[in-house]
C-alpha positions as CSV (number, residue, x, y, z in Angstrom):
1,M,12.8,-14.0,21.0
2,K,13.9,-13.9,17.4
3,I,11.4,-11.1,16.6
4,L,12.5,-9.2,19.8
5,S,16.2,-9.5,18.8
6,K,15.4,-8.1,15.3
7,L,13.6,-5.1,16.9
8,L,16.5,-4.4,19.3
9,L,18.9,-4.5,16.4
10,I,16.8,-2.1,14.4
11,L,16.6,0.3,17.4
12,F,20.4,0.1,17.9
13,I,21.0,0.9,14.2
14,I,18.7,3.9,14.3
15,S,20.1,5.3,17.6
16,T,23.6,4.9,16.2
17,Q,22.6,6.9,13.1
18,I,21.1,9.7,15.2
19,F,24.1,10.2,17.5
20,S,26.6,10.1,14.6
21,Q,25.0,13.1,12.8
22,G,26.4,16.5,13.4
23,E,24.2,19.6,13.7
24,T,24.9,20.7,10.1
25,E,23.9,17.3,8.7
26,L,20.7,17.2,10.9
27,K,19.7,20.7,9.6
28,K,19.8,19.3,6.0
29,G,17.4,16.6,7.0
30,V,18.2,13.0,7.9
31,N,16.3,9.8,7.0
32,L,16.5,7.5,10.1
33,I,14.5,4.5,9.0
34,P,16.5,2.7,6.3
35,T,14.9,1.3,3.2
36,K,15.9,-2.3,2.7
37,I,16.2,-3.6,-0.8
38,Y,15.0,-7.1,-1.7
39,T,15.7,-9.2,-4.7
40,E,13.0,-10.3,-7.1
41,E,13.6,-13.9,-5.9
42,E,13.0,-12.9,-2.3
43,D,9.9,-11.0,-3.2
44,A,8.5,-13.9,-5.3
45,R,9.2,-16.4,-2.5
46,I,7.4,-14.3,0.2
47,L,4.5,-13.6,-2.1
48,K,4.0,-17.3,-2.8
49,L,3.5,-17.8,1.0
50,F,0.7,-15.2,1.0
51,E,-1.3,-16.6,-2.0
52,G,-5.0,-16.7,-1.2
53,L,-4.7,-15.5,2.4
54,R,-7.4,-13.2,3.7
55,V,-7.1,-10.1,5.8
56,A,-8.7,-12.0,8.7
57,D,-6.2,-14.8,8.4
58,V,-3.3,-12.4,8.3
59,S,-4.6,-10.3,11.2
60,D,-4.8,-13.5,13.3
61,G,-1.2,-14.4,12.2
62,M,-0.1,-10.9,13.3
63,D,-1.6,-11.7,16.8
64,M,0.3,-14.9,16.9
65,V,3.7,-13.2,16.3
66,G,3.0,-10.7,19.0
67,L,1.8,-7.8,16.9
68,P,-2.0,-7.7,17.7
69,G,-3.8,-5.1,15.7
70,R,-0.5,-3.5,14.6
71,G,-1.0,-3.7,10.8
72,L,-4.7,-3.1,10.5
73,V,-5.3,0.0,8.4
74,D,-8.2,2.2,9.6
75,P,-11.4,1.0,7.9
76,S,-12.0,4.4,6.4
77,I,-9.6,3.1,3.8
78,H,-12.0,0.9,1.8
79,P,-12.3,-0.7,-1.6
80,A,-13.5,1.5,-4.4
81,W,-15.3,-1.4,-5.9
82,I,-16.3,-5.0,-5.0
83,D,-16.4,-8.1,-7.2
84,P,-18.6,-10.5,-5.1
85,V,-18.2,-13.4,-7.5
86,D,-14.6,-13.7,-8.6
87,L,-13.2,-11.6,-5.7
88,T,-10.9,-9.7,-8.1
89,H,-10.8,-6.7,-5.7
90,Q,-8.6,-8.8,-3.4
91,F,-4.8,-8.7,-3.6
92,R,-1.5,-9.6,-1.9
93,G,1.6,-7.7,-2.9
94,I,4.9,-6.0,-2.1
95,A,4.7,-2.3,-1.1
96,I,6.5,0.5,-3.0
97,T,5.7,3.9,-1.5
98,A,5.3,7.6,-2.5
99,R,4.5,10.6,-0.4
100,Y,2.8,13.7,-1.7
101,V,2.5,16.9,0.5
102,P,0.6,20.2,0.1
103,T,2.5,22.4,-2.2
104,Q,3.7,25.9,-1.4
105,K,4.1,26.7,-5.1
106,P,1.6,29.1,-6.9
107,D,-1.6,27.4,-7.7
108,R,-2.1,29.0,-11.1
109,P,-0.1,30.2,-14.1
110,E,1.6,33.5,-14.2
111,H,-0.2,36.3,-16.1
112,G,-0.1,35.5,-19.8
113,E,1.3,31.9,-19.3
114,E,-0.6,29.1,-21.0
115,F,-2.4,26.8,-18.6
116,S,-1.3,23.7,-20.4
117,K,2.3,24.7,-20.3
118,W,2.1,25.6,-16.6
119,E,0.3,22.3,-15.8
120,G,2.8,20.2,-17.7
121,N,5.7,21.8,-16.0
122,F,4.1,21.3,-12.6
123,Y,3.6,17.6,-13.2
124,N,7.2,17.2,-14.4
125,A,9.0,19.4,-11.9
126,Y,7.0,19.0,-8.7
127,S,4.2,16.4,-8.8
128,S,5.6,13.6,-10.9
129,E,5.1,9.9,-10.6
130,A,8.7,9.0,-10.3
131,F,7.9,5.8,-8.4
132,T,6.5,4.2,-11.6
133,Q,9.9,2.9,-12.6
134,L,9.9,0.8,-9.4
135,I,6.7,-1.0,-10.3
136,K,7.1,-4.7,-11.3
137,P,4.8,-7.8,-11.1
138,G,3.5,-8.2,-7.6
139,T,3.9,-4.5,-6.6
140,V,1.3,-2.6,-4.5
141,V,1.5,1.2,-5.0
142,V,1.1,2.8,-1.6
143,I,0.5,6.6,-1.7
144,D,0.5,8.8,1.3
145,D,-1.3,11.9,0.0
146,V,-3.0,15.1,1.3
147,E,-6.2,13.7,2.7
148,E,-7.7,17.0,3.7
149,K,-7.7,18.4,0.1
150,D,-9.8,17.5,-2.9
151,I,-7.1,16.0,-5.1
152,G,-7.6,13.3,-7.6
153,S,-4.0,12.1,-7.6
154,I,-5.2,8.7,-8.8
155,G,-7.3,8.4,-11.9
156,S,-8.4,5.9,-14.5
157,Y,-5.4,6.5,-16.8
158,N,-2.5,6.4,-14.4
159,I,-3.9,3.5,-12.3
160,L,-4.3,1.4,-15.4
161,E,-0.7,2.2,-16.5
162,W,0.5,1.1,-13.1
163,H,-1.5,-2.1,-13.5
164,R,0.1,-2.6,-17.0
165,R,3.5,-2.4,-15.4
166,G,2.6,-5.1,-12.9
167,A,0.9,-3.5,-9.9
168,V,-1.7,-5.8,-8.3
169,G,-3.3,-3.0,-6.4
170,V,-3.2,0.6,-5.1
171,V,-3.7,1.9,-1.6
172,T,-3.9,5.6,-0.6
173,D,-4.9,7.4,2.6
174,A,-6.5,10.1,0.4
175,S,-8.6,10.4,-2.7
176,A,-9.0,9.2,-6.2
177,R,-11.2,10.2,-9.2
178,D,-12.7,8.5,-12.3
179,L,-14.1,5.9,-9.9
180,D,-16.7,4.6,-12.4
181,E,-14.0,3.9,-15.0
182,I,-11.6,2.4,-12.4
183,A,-14.4,-0.1,-11.4
184,I,-14.8,-1.0,-15.1
185,E,-11.1,-1.5,-15.5
186,K,-11.1,-3.7,-12.3
187,V,-7.8,-2.4,-10.9
188,P,-8.0,-2.9,-7.2
189,L,-8.1,0.4,-5.3
190,Y,-8.4,1.1,-1.6
191,F,-8.9,4.7,-0.8
192,R,-10.5,7.2,1.6
193,K,-12.8,9.3,-0.5
194,P,-13.6,10.6,-4.0
195,G,-11.4,13.5,-5.3
196,R,-11.8,15.7,-8.3
197,G,-9.0,18.2,-8.7
198,I,-5.7,17.6,-10.5
199,R,-2.3,17.6,-8.7
200,P,-0.8,20.8,-10.2
201,G,-1.2,23.7,-7.7
202,R,-2.3,21.3,-5.0
203,N,0.4,18.8,-4.0
204,E,3.9,17.8,-4.8
205,L,6.0,14.6,-4.5
206,E,8.0,14.7,-1.3
207,S,9.7,11.2,-1.4
208,V,9.7,7.8,-3.1
209,N,10.2,4.5,-1.4
210,R,10.5,5.9,2.1
211,P,8.3,4.9,5.1
212,V,4.8,6.4,4.9
213,V,1.7,6.2,7.1
214,I,-1.6,5.0,5.8
215,G,-4.7,4.9,8.0
216,G,-2.6,5.0,11.1
217,V,-0.2,2.2,10.0
218,L,3.4,2.5,9.1
219,V,4.2,1.1,5.7
220,C,7.8,0.5,4.7
221,P,8.9,-0.4,1.2
222,G,9.0,-4.2,0.9
223,D,6.2,-4.8,3.5
224,I,3.4,-7.2,2.5
225,I,0.0,-5.6,1.8
226,V,-3.1,-7.8,1.9
227,A,-6.5,-6.3,1.0
228,D,-10.1,-7.6,0.7
229,K,-13.5,-6.4,1.7
230,D,-12.5,-6.5,5.3
231,G,-9.9,-3.8,4.6
232,V,-6.2,-3.5,4.4
233,C,-3.5,-5.2,6.5
234,V,0.2,-4.4,6.4
235,V,2.7,-7.1,7.4
236,P,6.2,-5.9,8.3
237,R,8.7,-7.7,6.2
238,Y,10.7,-9.0,9.2
239,V,7.7,-11.1,10.4
240,A,6.1,-11.9,7.1
241,E,7.2,-15.5,6.8
242,D,6.0,-16.4,10.3
243,V,2.7,-14.5,9.8
244,A,2.1,-16.3,6.5
245,K,2.7,-19.7,8.1
246,Y,0.2,-19.1,10.9
247,A,-2.3,-17.5,8.6
248,R,-2.2,-20.5,6.2
249,E,-3.0,-22.9,9.1
250,I,-6.0,-20.7,10.1
251,L,-7.3,-20.5,6.5
252,N,-7.0,-24.2,5.9
253,K,-8.9,-25.0,9.1
254,D,-11.6,-22.4,8.2
255,K,-12.0,-23.9,4.7
256,E,-12.3,-27.4,6.0
257,G,-15.0,-26.4,8.6
258,R,-17.0,-24.4,6.1
259,R,-16.7,-27.0,3.4
260,N,-18.2,-29.5,5.9
261,L,-21.1,-27.1,6.5
262,Y,-21.6,-26.6,2.8
263,E,-21.8,-30.3,2.2
264,S,-24.2,-30.8,5.1
265,L,-26.5,-28.1,3.7
266,K,-26.1,-29.4,0.2
267,M,-24.6,-26.1,-1.0
268,K,-22.5,-25.9,-4.1
269,L,-18.8,-25.6,-3.2
270,D,-17.3,-22.2,-4.2
271,K,-13.7,-21.0,-4.5
272,T,-13.7,-19.9,-0.9
273,V,-13.9,-23.5,0.4
274,K,-11.9,-25.4,-2.2
């Protein structure tokens, strides 16, 4: 009932916003899903609840709060690399979002214009990474990009810079390049396919920290993102605490059962059962 009440309140707020807008304001464009801001303390507290949880546990937790299958990103969004020993490809974090769209700007310099000058201006004026100033420890960078195009919006330099700022992982519904180097850098990346082209002349930044869709799943800023070899799961913030509680119970029971099997088989205990 608590979750249903929250949903009804959200729907009421949205409907009120819609009917309060005049025609002129609607023509300018209106954002109808609000972006909620959370404090660092709130983010840290919720992330603590998700420490060590797997996608499978979280998916089961989503079932238990009445959202079966709702947060499961399409499996075409997969890890760029896997660490089967230390599992460093896994992460749990707080979403910040960016949306890139196909550009309608010219895809090449004007006659006589230097390519490097045109390229630099395109990055700065149209296809920037303005979202980087929002990155802090525990952040997941979630990028809704142009999946149909061959665009390497994410590469070995910028993903490492995001990691330096505190990002624990990156998720995109499109492409990335420099995949060999990213695997060596060990920055967790979940993506659709390899990309080669640069952003200038191909896409431009449409919005920052607004709702986006990744692999058929709505991601709002502040949602919890959990990723491992099973894929990516998005937990809406309003149910995150309950999902984490149920997921923890599931994980603890699983560890206990598998630990007993390990011991009966005289297998060495690993980090997944301790």
